[in-house]
C-alpha positions in Angstrom: 71.9 99.3 142.5 75.1 101.3 142.7 77.1 98.1 142.3 75.2 97.1 139.2 75.9 100.3 137.6 79.5 100.2 138.6 79.5 97.0 136.7 77.8 98.0 133.7 80.2 101.1 133.5 83.3 98.7 133.8 82.1 96.5 130.9 81.2 99.5 128.8 84.9 100.9 129.4 86.5 97.5 128.8 84.1 97.0 125.6 84.6 100.5 124.1 88.2 99.8 122.6 86.7 96.8 120.8 84.0 98.7 119.4 86.5 101.4 118.1 88.6 98.9 116.3 85.4 97.2 114.9 84.5 100.6 113.3 88.0 101.4 112.2 88.0 98.1 110.2 85.0 98.6 108.4 85.9 102.0 107.2 89.3 100.5 105.8 87.5 97.6 103.9 86.9 99.6 100.8 90.7 100.1 100.6 91.7 96.5 101.3 91.9 95.8 97.3 94.1 98.5 96.8 96.5 97.2 99.9 96.5 93.8 98.1 97.3 94.8 94.6 99.7 97.4 95.7 101.9 94.9 98.1 101.9 92.2 95.3 102.8 94.5 92.8 105.6 95.8 94.9 106.9 92.3 96.0 106.9 91.7 92.2 108.9 94.6 91.2 111.5 94.0 93.9 111.9 90.1 93.1 111.9 90.4 89.4 114.7 93.5 89.6 116.6 91.4 92.0 116.8 88.8 89.2 117.7 91.6 86.5 120.3 92.9 88.6 122.0 89.4 88.4 121.1 88.5 84.8 120.9 91.8 82.9 123.6 92.3 80.4 122.6 96.1 79.4 124.2 98.1 82.0 121.2 100.6 81.7 118.9 97.7 82.4 121.2 96.4 85.4 121.0 100.1 86.8 117.4 100.5 86.2 116.7 97.2 88.1 119.0 98.4 91.2 117.0 101.5 91.4 113.8 99.3 91.1 115.1 97.1 94.1 116.0 100.3 96.1 112.6 102.5 95.3 110.2 99.7 95.5 111.7 98.3 98.7 111.2 101.7 100.4 107.9 102.0 99.1 107.0 98.4 100.2 108.0 99.3 103.6 106.0 102.5 103.8 103.1 100.3 102.6 103.6 97.9 105.1 103.7 100.5 108.0 100.5 102.2 106.8 98.9 98.7 106.6 100.0 98.1 110.1 98.7 101.2 111.4 95.1 100.7 109.8 94.9 96.9 110.9 95.2 95.8 107.3 97.2 92.3 106.5 99.5 92.4 103.5 99.9 89.5 101.1 103.4 87.8 102.1 103.8 86.3 98.5 102.8 86.9 94.9 99.5 85.9 93.6 99.6 83.2 90.9 99.6 85.7 88.0 102.7 87.5 89.4 104.3 83.9 90.1 103.8 82.9 86.7 105.4 86.3 85.1 108.3 85.9 87.6 108.8 82.3 86.3 108.3 83.4 82.7 111.3 86.0 83.3 113.4 83.6 85.2 113.2 81.3 82.3 114.1 84.0 79.8 117.3 82.9 78.2 119.9 85.7 78.6 121.7 88.6 77.2 119.2 90.6 75.0 116.2 88.2 75.2 116.4 88.4 79.1 116.7 92.3 78.9 113.9 92.6 76.7 111.7 90.1 78.7 112.7 92.3 81.9 111.9 95.5 80.4 108.4 94.2 79.1 107.6 93.2 82.6 108.7 96.4 83.8 106.7 98.5 81.2 103.5 96.3 81.8 103.7 96.3 85.5 104.4 100.0 86.0 101.6 100.8 83.7 99.3 98.9 86.0 100.8 100.3 89.1 100.3 104.0 87.8 96.5 103.0 87.3 96.2 101.6 90.7 98.0 104.3 92.5 96.3 107.2 90.6 92.9 105.6 91.2 93.7 105.2 95.0 95.0 108.8 95.2 91.5 110.1 94.0 89.1 107.6 95.3 90.6 105.8 98.5 88.2 106.0 101.5 90.9 106.4 104.0 92.8 110.0 103.7 96.2 108.2 104.7 95.7 105.7 101.7 95.2 108.7 99.3 98.3 110.5 100.8 100.4 107.5 100.6 99.0 106.6 96.9 99.4 110.5 95.7 103.0 110.6 97.6 104.1 107.2 95.6 102.7 108.3 92.3 105.2 110.5 90.8 108.1 108.1 91.3 106.0 105.3 89.9 105.2 107.7 86.6 109.1 108.2 86.3 109.6 104.3 86.6 107.2 104.0 83.8 108.8 106.4 81.3 111.9 104.9 81.8 110.7 101.3 81.6 109.0 102.5 78.4 112.4 103.9 76.9 114.2 100.9 77.9 111.6 98.6 76.4 111.6 100.6 73.1 115.5 100.5 72.9 115.5 96.6 73.5 113.0 96.2 70.6 114.9 98.5 68.1 116.7 96.4 65.5 
């Protein structure tokens, strides 16, 4: 009998970590949508801004684009680290809608046309990102996800305000 109970205890000890991981993944499932959308939005911000750094003609847009590359690269790295810690896989590339938007931006002529297309994309993208992060800051199931969203939100709001001003400036006659 002693031998069987030792095997049972050994089996339980070996399976316990797997049960904990399964439990952990279940509690993270509701936040998966946030991870997916935030990762894709972050990738889009960096990729579209890299294009703008090269193609924008307005110095203010060029400067804004470089800020977007820097800030969103940092936020993407933090999101990736959080996802890794939570056992969540992030999308590695843009979704269909963001790919289409990036191609549209790349196809924009140049000069004022490009600058206006980029400013439009940044205003729209940041409006959506602010809503996504605000919702996660309030409603995410995981406290670390709520914290990350809340800490990132002020920067996104600042970007959104700046993008709105740039977009209005480019649309002025």
